N, CA, C and O atoms as a GROMACS GRO file, in nm:
protein
  416
    1MET      N    1   0.206   2.808   0.289
    1MET     CA    2   0.263   2.694   0.346
    1MET      C    3   0.386   2.769   0.346
    1MET      O    4   0.469   2.711   0.417
    2GLU      N    5   0.430   2.872   0.296
    2GLU     CA    6   0.587   2.887   0.321
    2GLU      C    7   0.699   2.910   0.500
    2GLU      O    8   0.808   2.890   0.553
    3ASN      N    9   0.599   2.951   0.512
    3ASN     CA   10   0.590   2.965   0.627
    3ASN      C   11   0.591   2.831   0.767
    3ASN      O   12   0.571   2.831   0.888
    4LEU      N   13   0.616   2.762   0.693
    4LEU     CA   14   0.627   2.571   0.789
    4LEU      C   15   0.774   2.592   0.797
    4LEU      O   16   0.860   2.606   0.710
    5THR      N   17   0.779   2.590   0.938
    5THR     CA   18   0.902   2.490   0.990
    5THR      C   19   0.974   2.368   0.956
    5THR      O   20   0.912   2.262   0.950
    6GLU      N   21   1.110   2.374   0.931
    6GLU     CA   22   1.206   2.287   0.834
    6GLU      C   23   1.084   2.105   0.862
    6GLU      O   24   1.041   2.030   0.774
    7LEU      N   25   1.059   2.087   1.099
    7LEU     CA   26   1.026   1.985   1.100
    7LEU      C   27   0.872   1.941   1.055
    7LEU      O   28   0.827   1.826   1.054
    8GLU      N   29   0.811   2.052   1.023
    8GLU     CA   30   0.632   2.063   0.960
    8GLU      C   31   0.608   2.060   0.824
    8GLU      O   32   0.494   2.045   0.781
    9ARG      N   33   0.727   2.077   0.738
    9ARG     CA   34   0.761   2.018   0.612
    9ARG      C   35   0.749   1.949   0.573
    9ARG      O   36   0.667   1.922   0.485
   10GLN      N   37   0.882   1.847   0.657
   10GLN     CA   38   0.832   1.720   0.613
   10GLN      C   39   0.743   1.601   0.688
   10GLN      O   40   0.765   1.480   0.679
   11ARG      N   41   0.633   1.670   0.767
   11ARG     CA   42   0.605   1.593   0.840
   11ARG      C   43   0.491   1.580   0.691
   11ARG      O   44   0.463   1.482   0.623
   12PHE      N   45   0.432   1.764   0.679
   12PHE     CA   46   0.345   1.774   0.559
   12PHE      C   47   0.368   1.675   0.442
   12PHE      O   48   0.277   1.609   0.392
   13GLU      N   49   0.544   1.669   0.388
   13GLU     CA   50   0.538   1.583   0.248
   13GLU      C   51   0.542   1.456   0.244
   13GLU      O   52   0.540   1.398   0.135
   14ARG      N   53   0.551   1.356   0.420
   14ARG     CA   54   0.550   1.264   0.491
   14ARG      C   55   0.364   1.227   0.445
   14ARG      O   56   0.307   1.172   0.351
   15ALA      N   57   0.340   1.266   0.520
   15ALA     CA   58   0.125   1.307   0.482
   15ALA      C   59   0.079   1.275   0.330
   15ALA      O   60   0.008   1.192   0.274
   16GLN      N   61   0.188   1.428   0.279
   16GLN     CA   62   0.129   1.358   0.104
   16GLN      C   63   0.180   1.243   0.090
   16GLN      O   64   0.100   1.151   0.076
   17LYS      N   65   0.327   1.211   0.088
   17LYS     CA   66   0.305   1.060   0.037
   17LYS      C   67   0.226   0.918   0.083
   17LYS      O   68   0.215   0.808   0.027
   18ARG      N   69   0.174   0.975   0.217
   18ARG     CA   70   0.052   0.872   0.224
   18ARG      C   71  -0.022   0.845   0.219
   18ARG      O   72  -0.077   0.750   0.274
   19VAL      N   73  -0.081   0.967   0.103
   19VAL     CA   74  -0.240   1.039   0.078
   19VAL      C   75  -0.210   0.938  -0.080
   19VAL      O   76  -0.304   0.888  -0.142
   20LYS      N   77  -0.120   0.929  -0.107
   20LYS     CA   78  -0.099   0.923  -0.253
   20LYS      C   79  -0.060   0.795  -0.250
   20LYS      O   80  -0.029   0.773  -0.367
   21SER      N   81  -0.038   0.673  -0.173
   21SER     CA   82   0.014   0.586  -0.182
   21SER      C   83  -0.139   0.530  -0.112
   21SER      O   84  -0.169   0.426  -0.170
   22ILE      N   85  -0.211   0.555  -0.040
   22ILE     CA   86  -0.316   0.515   0.000
   22ILE      C   87  -0.466   0.498  -0.119
   22ILE      O   88  -0.546   0.407  -0.142
   23SER      N   89  -0.439   0.691  -0.191
   23SER     CA   90  -0.509   0.702  -0.367
   23SER      C   91  -0.464   0.590  -0.416
   23SER      O   92  -0.544   0.505  -0.456
   24GLY      N   93  -0.312   0.567  -0.421
   24GLY     CA   94  -0.280   0.400  -0.574
   24GLY      C   95  -0.357   0.325  -0.511
   24GLY      O   96  -0.450   0.293  -0.585
   25PHE      N   97  -0.364   0.286  -0.426
   25PHE     CA   98  -0.415   0.161  -0.392
   25PHE      C   99  -0.559   0.128  -0.390
   25PHE      O  100  -0.603   0.014  -0.407
   26TYR      N  101  -0.641   0.250  -0.364
   26TYR     CA  102  -0.814   0.268  -0.420
   26TYR      C  103  -0.820   0.264  -0.517
   26TYR      O  104  -0.932   0.229  -0.552
   27LYS      N  105  -0.720   0.292  -0.636
   27LYS     CA  106  -0.712   0.296  -0.765
   27LYS      C  107  -0.727   0.117  -0.799
   27LYS      O  108  -0.815   0.033  -0.817
   28HIS      N  109  -0.606   0.128  -0.794
   28HIS     CA  110  -0.543  -0.002  -0.805
   28HIS      C  111  -0.702  -0.153  -0.741
   28HIS      O  112  -0.716  -0.266  -0.787
   29LEU      N  113  -0.791  -0.085  -0.626
   29LEU     CA  114  -0.899  -0.176  -0.596
   29LEU      C  115  -0.953  -0.214  -0.655
   29LEU      O  116  -0.970  -0.335  -0.668
   30PHE      N  117  -1.026  -0.093  -0.741
   30PHE     CA  118  -1.103  -0.017  -0.769
   30PHE      C  119  -1.128  -0.091  -0.939
   30PHE      O  120  -1.238  -0.132  -0.978
   31ALA      N  121  -1.007  -0.093  -1.017
   31ALA     CA  122  -0.911  -0.151  -1.158
   31ALA      C  123  -0.981  -0.270  -1.134
   31ALA      O  124  -1.090  -0.300  -1.184
   32TYR      N  125  -0.886  -0.368  -1.021
   32TYR     CA  126  -0.899  -0.503  -0.976
   32TYR      C  127  -1.091  -0.557  -1.002
   32TYR      O  128  -1.112  -0.664  -1.059
   33ILE      N  129  -1.225  -0.460  -0.946
   33ILE     CA  130  -1.255  -0.518  -0.942
   33ILE      C  131  -1.370  -0.514  -1.043
   33ILE      O  132  -1.447  -0.608  -1.063
   34LEU      N  133  -1.373  -0.417  -1.093
   34LEU     CA  134  -1.439  -0.364  -1.197
   34LEU      C  135  -1.389  -0.496  -1.330
   34LEU      O  136  -1.473  -0.575  -1.374
   35VAL      N  137  -1.206  -0.496  -1.386
   35VAL     CA  138  -1.178  -0.576  -1.478
   35VAL      C  139  -1.218  -0.692  -1.474
   35VAL      O  140  -1.236  -0.751  -1.581
   36ASN      N  141  -1.249  -0.778  -1.312
   36ASN     CA  142  -1.274  -0.870  -1.334
   36ASN      C  143  -1.372  -0.901  -1.325
   36ASN      O  144  -1.401  -1.010  -1.374
   37LEU      N  145  -1.456  -0.836  -1.270
   37LEU     CA  146  -1.646  -0.818  -1.297
   37LEU      C  147  -1.704  -0.905  -1.440
   37LEU      O  148  -1.792  -0.984  -1.474
   38PHE      N  149  -1.553  -0.808  -1.510
   38PHE     CA  150  -1.599  -0.825  -1.668
   38PHE      C  151  -1.583  -0.860  -1.705
   38PHE      O  152  -1.648  -0.870  -1.809
   39LEU      N  153  -1.442  -0.959  -1.674
   39LEU     CA  154  -1.372  -1.083  -1.762
   39LEU      C  155  -1.470  -1.196  -1.693
   39LEU      O  156  -1.512  -1.277  -1.776
   40LEU      N  157  -1.509  -1.214  -1.574
   40LEU     CA  158  -1.586  -1.331  -1.496
   40LEU      C  159  -1.685  -1.336  -1.568
   40LEU      O  160  -1.699  -1.444  -1.627
   41SER      N  161  -1.785  -1.234  -1.590
   41SER     CA  162  -1.918  -1.207  -1.628
   41SER      C  163  -1.877  -1.309  -1.803
   41SER      O  164  -1.903  -1.422  -1.845
   42ARG      N  165  -1.820  -1.217  -1.843
   42ARG     CA  166  -1.825  -1.256  -1.994
   42ARG      C  167  -1.780  -1.392  -2.043
   42ARG      O  168  -1.819  -1.467  -2.132
   43HIS      N  169  -1.648  -1.398  -1.919
   43HIS     CA  170  -1.650  -1.609  -1.968
   43HIS      C  171  -1.772  -1.689  -1.946
   43HIS      O  172  -1.825  -1.774  -2.017
   44TYR      N  173  -1.812  -1.631  -1.805
   44TYR     CA  174  -1.933  -1.716  -1.744
   44TYR      C  175  -2.056  -1.729  -1.879
   44TYR      O  176  -2.132  -1.825  -1.892
   45PHE      N  177  -2.051  -1.616  -1.964
   45PHE     CA  178  -2.163  -1.629  -2.086
   45PHE      C  179  -2.135  -1.678  -2.185
   45PHE      O  180  -2.211  -1.725  -2.270
   46ASP      N  181  -1.980  -1.670  -2.184
   46ASP     CA  182  -1.916  -1.761  -2.298
   46ASP      C  183  -1.960  -1.927  -2.333
   46ASP      O  184  -2.018  -1.995  -2.417
   47VAL      N  185  -1.880  -1.937  -2.192
   47VAL     CA  186  -1.873  -2.100  -2.191
   47VAL      C  187  -2.031  -2.178  -2.095
   47VAL      O  188  -2.084  -2.284  -2.130
   48GLY      N  189  -2.069  -2.110  -1.999
   48GLY     CA  190  -2.196  -2.179  -1.917
   48GLY      C  191  -2.098  -2.195  -1.788
   48GLY      O  192  -1.984  -2.170  -1.751
   49PRO      N  193  -2.221  -2.253  -1.745
   49PRO     CA  194  -2.253  -2.256  -1.600
   49PRO      C  195  -2.071  -2.411  -1.581
   49PRO      O  196  -1.954  -2.408  -1.543
   50GLU      N  197  -2.180  -2.522  -1.646
   50GLU     CA  198  -2.111  -2.641  -1.646
   50GLU      C  199  -1.940  -2.605  -1.677
   50GLU      O  200  -1.860  -2.691  -1.642
   51HIS      N  201  -1.890  -2.485  -1.740
   51HIS     CA  202  -1.751  -2.506  -1.793
   51HIS      C  203  -1.694  -2.422  -1.694
   51HIS      O  204  -1.574  -2.447  -1.684
   52PHE      N  205  -1.744  -2.299  -1.590
   52PHE     CA  206  -1.706  -2.205  -1.562
   52PHE      C  207  -1.645  -2.198  -1.390
   52PHE      O  208  -1.641  -2.087  -1.336
   53PHE      N  209  -1.620  -2.268  -1.347
   53PHE     CA  210  -1.561  -2.320  -1.208
   53PHE      C  211  -1.436  -2.395  -1.211
   53PHE      O  212  -1.408  -2.479  -1.125
   54LYS      N  213  -1.339  -2.357  -1.336
   54LYS     CA  214  -1.212  -2.386  -1.307
   54LYS      C  215  -1.099  -2.300  -1.267
   54LYS      O  216  -1.068  -2.181  -1.269
   55PHE      N  217  -1.041  -2.441  -1.222
   55PHE     CA  218  -0.892  -2.336  -1.170
   55PHE      C  219  -0.845  -2.161  -1.288
   55PHE      O  220  -0.802  -2.048  -1.267
   56SER      N  221  -0.898  -2.255  -1.426
   56SER     CA  222  -0.813  -2.177  -1.522
   56SER      C  223  -0.940  -2.024  -1.591
   56SER      O  224  -0.957  -1.966  -1.698
   57THR      N  225  -0.989  -2.020  -1.478
   57THR     CA  226  -1.148  -1.930  -1.555
   57THR      C  227  -1.066  -1.833  -1.398
   57THR      O  228  -1.021  -1.723  -1.429
   58PHE      N  229  -1.052  -1.871  -1.260
   58PHE     CA  230  -0.981  -1.784  -1.191
   58PHE      C  231  -0.842  -1.776  -1.167
   58PHE      O  232  -0.799  -1.732  -1.060
   59SER      N  233  -0.761  -1.818  -1.267
   59SER     CA  234  -0.645  -1.774  -1.173
   59SER      C  235  -0.542  -1.610  -1.181
   59SER      O  236  -0.458  -1.557  -1.109
   60MET      N  237  -0.624  -1.568  -1.342
   60MET     CA  238  -0.602  -1.386  -1.370
   60MET      C  239  -0.635  -1.343  -1.172
   60MET      O  240  -0.560  -1.289  -1.092
   61THR      N  241  -0.779  -1.398  -1.153
   61THR     CA  242  -0.832  -1.312  -1.043
   61THR      C  243  -0.682  -1.374  -0.902
   61THR      O  244  -0.622  -1.297  -0.827
   62PHE      N  245  -0.669  -1.486  -0.908
   62PHE     CA  246  -0.646  -1.498  -0.768
   62PHE      C  247  -0.455  -1.462  -0.745
   62PHE      O  248  -0.398  -1.442  -0.638
   63PHE      N  249  -0.406  -1.463  -0.859
   63PHE     CA  250  -0.317  -1.417  -0.852
   63PHE      C  251  -0.286  -1.239  -0.870
   63PHE      O  252  -0.175  -1.198  -0.834
   64TRP      N  253  -0.338  -1.188  -0.899
   64TRP     CA  254  -0.363  -1.030  -0.944
   64TRP      C  255  -0.427  -1.041  -0.791
   64TRP      O  256  -0.340  -1.034  -0.704
   65GLY      N  257  -0.542  -1.054  -0.749
   65GLY     CA  258  -0.538  -1.097  -0.621
   65GLY      C  259  -0.443  -1.056  -0.504
   65GLY      O  260  -0.439  -0.953  -0.437
   66PHE      N  261  -0.349  -1.196  -0.503
   66PHE     CA  262  -0.222  -1.179  -0.451
   66PHE      C  263  -0.132  -1.064  -0.425
   66PHE      O  264  -0.066  -1.035  -0.325
   67GLY      N  265  -0.152  -0.984  -0.586
   67GLY     CA  266  -0.056  -0.914  -0.602
   67GLY      C  267  -0.131  -0.808  -0.543
   67GLY      O  268  -0.046  -0.746  -0.478
   68LEU      N  269  -0.207  -0.768  -0.532
   68LEU     CA  270  -0.326  -0.677  -0.496
   68LEU      C  271  -0.356  -0.665  -0.293
   68LEU      O  272  -0.402  -0.568  -0.233
   69MET      N  273  -0.326  -0.751  -0.254
   69MET     CA  274  -0.308  -0.798  -0.150
   69MET      C  275  -0.144  -0.745  -0.044
   69MET      O  276  -0.144  -0.707   0.074
   70VAL      N  277  -0.037  -0.759  -0.123
   70VAL     CA  278   0.101  -0.743  -0.178
   70VAL      C  279   0.141  -0.572  -0.163
   70VAL      O  280   0.221  -0.528  -0.081
   71HIS      N  281   0.058  -0.481  -0.273
   71HIS     CA  282   0.004  -0.384  -0.233
   71HIS      C  283  -0.065  -0.328  -0.150
   71HIS      O  284  -0.074  -0.206  -0.143
   72ALA      N  285  -0.144  -0.437  -0.048
   72ALA     CA  286  -0.224  -0.324   0.039
   72ALA      C  287  -0.109  -0.369   0.194
   72ALA      O  288  -0.080  -0.286   0.281
   73ALA      N  289  -0.073  -0.480   0.194
   73ALA     CA  290   0.016  -0.487   0.354
   73ALA      C  291   0.137  -0.324   0.326
   73ALA      O  292   0.175  -0.235   0.402
   74SER      N  293   0.168  -0.364   0.142
   74SER     CA  294   0.244  -0.191   0.182
   74SER      C  295   0.256  -0.089   0.177
   74SER      O  296   0.346  -0.010   0.150
   75VAL      N  297   0.106  -0.086   0.220
   75VAL     CA  298   0.061   0.106   0.228
   75VAL      C  299   0.033   0.099   0.381
   75VAL      O  300   0.085   0.175   0.462
   76PHE      N  301  -0.076  -0.024   0.421
   76PHE     CA  302  -0.106  -0.045   0.514
   76PHE      C  303  -0.041  -0.035   0.683
   76PHE      O  304  -0.045   0.024   0.791
   77GLY      N  305   0.037  -0.178   0.580
   77GLY     CA  306   0.117  -0.296   0.729
   77GLY      C  307   0.235  -0.195   0.749
   77GLY      O  308   0.313  -0.263   0.816
   78LYS      N  309   0.282  -0.101   0.736
   78LYS     CA  310   0.410  -0.048   0.734
   78LYS      C  311   0.414  -0.053   0.872
   78LYS      O  312   0.522  -0.088   0.920
   79ASN      N  313   0.337  -0.030   0.936
   79ASN     CA  314   0.361  -0.021   1.148
   79ASN      C  315   0.325  -0.126   1.218
   79ASN      O  316   0.318  -0.136   1.340
   80ILE      N  317   0.298  -0.218   1.122
   80ILE     CA  318   0.291  -0.363   1.207
   80ILE      C  319   0.392  -0.432   1.233
   80ILE      O  320   0.387  -0.554   1.229
   81PHE      N  321   0.526  -0.350   1.271
   81PHE     CA  322   0.630  -0.506   1.321
   81PHE      C  323   0.631  -0.341   1.392
   81PHE      O  324   0.571  -0.322   1.497
   82LEU      N  325   0.722  -0.204   1.306
   82LEU     CA  326   0.785  -0.150   1.382
   82LEU      C  327   0.721  -0.038   1.457
   82LEU      O  328   0.788   0.039   1.524
   83GLY      N  329   0.578  -0.027   1.444
   83GLY     CA  330   0.485   0.083   1.539
   83GLY      C  331   0.475   0.196   1.452
   83GLY      O  332   0.517   0.217   1.338
   84GLU      N  333   0.377   0.300   1.575
   84GLU     CA  334   0.299   0.393   1.531
   84GLU      C  335   0.458   0.544   1.547
   84GLU      O  336   0.492   0.585   1.658
   85ASN      N  337   0.513   0.587   1.438
   85ASN     CA  338   0.652   0.701   1.422
   85ASN      C  339   0.746   0.570   1.447
   85ASN      O  340   0.782   0.540   1.561
   86TRP      N  341   0.772   0.518   1.368
   86TRP     CA  342   0.895   0.468   1.434
   86TRP      C  343   1.034   0.501   1.395
   86TRP      O  344   1.139   0.462   1.446
   87GLU      N  345   1.012   0.592   1.279
   87GLU     CA  346   1.106   0.643   1.174
   87GLU      C  347   1.176   0.772   1.281
   87GLU      O  348   1.297   0.791   1.291
   88GLU      N  349   1.066   0.854   1.360
   88GLU     CA  350   1.078   0.935   1.428
   88GLU      C  351   1.160   0.915   1.510
   88GLU      O  352   1.275   0.953   1.488
   89ARG      N  353   1.130   0.854   1.620
   89ARG     CA  354   1.194   0.769   1.717
   89ARG      C  355   1.334   0.737   1.668
   89ARG      O  356   1.429   0.806   1.632
   90LYS      N  357   1.321   0.664   1.674
   90LYS     CA  358   1.450   0.607   1.574
   90LYS      C  359   1.549   0.752   1.550
   90LYS      O  360   1.646   0.762   1.625
   91ILE      N  361   1.523   0.865   1.443
   91ILE     CA  362   1.625   0.933   1.446
   91ILE      C  363   1.630   1.070   1.575
   91ILE      O  364   1.688   1.177   1.595
   92ASN      N  365   1.556   1.007   1.620
   92ASN     CA  366   1.529   1.126   1.743
   92ASN      C  367   1.668   1.044   1.867
   92ASN      O  368   1.753   1.103   1.934
   93GLU      N  369   1.646   0.928   1.860
   93GLU     CA  370   1.767   0.860   1.963
   93GLU      C  371   1.931   0.823   1.904
   93GLU      O  372   2.040   0.818   1.962
   94ILE      N  373   1.899   0.805   1.799
   94ILE     CA  374   2.049   0.816   1.716
   94ILE      C  375   2.099   0.972   1.735
   94ILE      O  376   2.211   0.995   1.779
   95MET      N  377   2.012   1.073   1.699
   95MET     CA  378   2.053   1.215   1.713
   95MET      C  379   2.105   1.260   1.867
   95MET      O  380   2.199   1.326   1.912
   96LYS      N  381   1.958   1.169   1.938
   96LYS     CA  382   2.064   1.242   2.070
   96LYS      C  383   2.161   1.111   2.144
   96LYS      O  384   2.186   1.124   2.264
   97ARG      N  385   2.204   1.007   2.084
   97ARG     CA  386   2.340   0.904   2.060
   97ARG      C  387   2.471   0.991   2.072
   97ARG      O  388   2.576   1.000   2.137
   98GLU      N  389   2.381   1.063   1.941
   98GLU     CA  390   2.502   1.097   1.873
   98GLU      C  391   2.585   1.284   1.975
   98GLU      O  392   2.696   1.336   1.991
   99LYS      N  393   2.522   1.296   1.993
   99LYS     CA  394   2.505   1.464   2.108
   99LYS      C  395   2.594   1.426   2.245
   99LYS      O  396   2.666   1.492   2.320
  100THR      N  397   2.562   1.314   2.238
  100THR     CA  398   2.627   1.277   2.427
  100THR      C  399   2.798   1.144   2.365
  100THR      O  400   2.874   1.073   2.431
  101SER      N  401   2.788   1.171   2.227
  101SER     CA  402   2.872   1.111   2.219
  101SER      C  403   3.027   1.159   2.276
  101SER      O  404   3.069   1.275   2.282
  102LYS      N  405   3.084   1.059   2.308
  102LYS     CA  406   3.229   1.058   2.387
  102LYS      C  407   3.344   1.093   2.272
  102LYS      O  408   3.458   1.064   2.307
  103TRP      N  409   3.322   1.168   2.101
  103TRP     CA  410   3.402   1.162   2.038
  103TRP      C  411   3.458   1.281   1.994
  103TRP      O  412   3.576   1.292   1.961
  104GLU      N  413   3.373   1.373   1.994
  104GLU     CA  414   3.344   1.520   2.017
  104GLU      C  415   3.392   1.572   2.074
  104GLU      O  416   3.363   1.691   2.088
   0.00000   0.00000   0.00000
């Protein structure tokens, strides 16, 4: 790690940050599945099938699922609008523009 150039170090740090965010999402997903399976099965056996299918039974699952979708979009959906390597391209464009600036 000590012999990395500045650009390689930045790429490594970005990749490391990305892996942590993906890992965080999968931990969130795992917790969502386990907790909801436990709570829904417990509620099913407490109230029986006739009172189980109500919105109040699934409200936490629904709203937590919405939060999980937002988390997924923040982790996996970054490149939907800006495309692959948008930040690098934009940085290079700005640096090139400043290099040829007429105010120097």
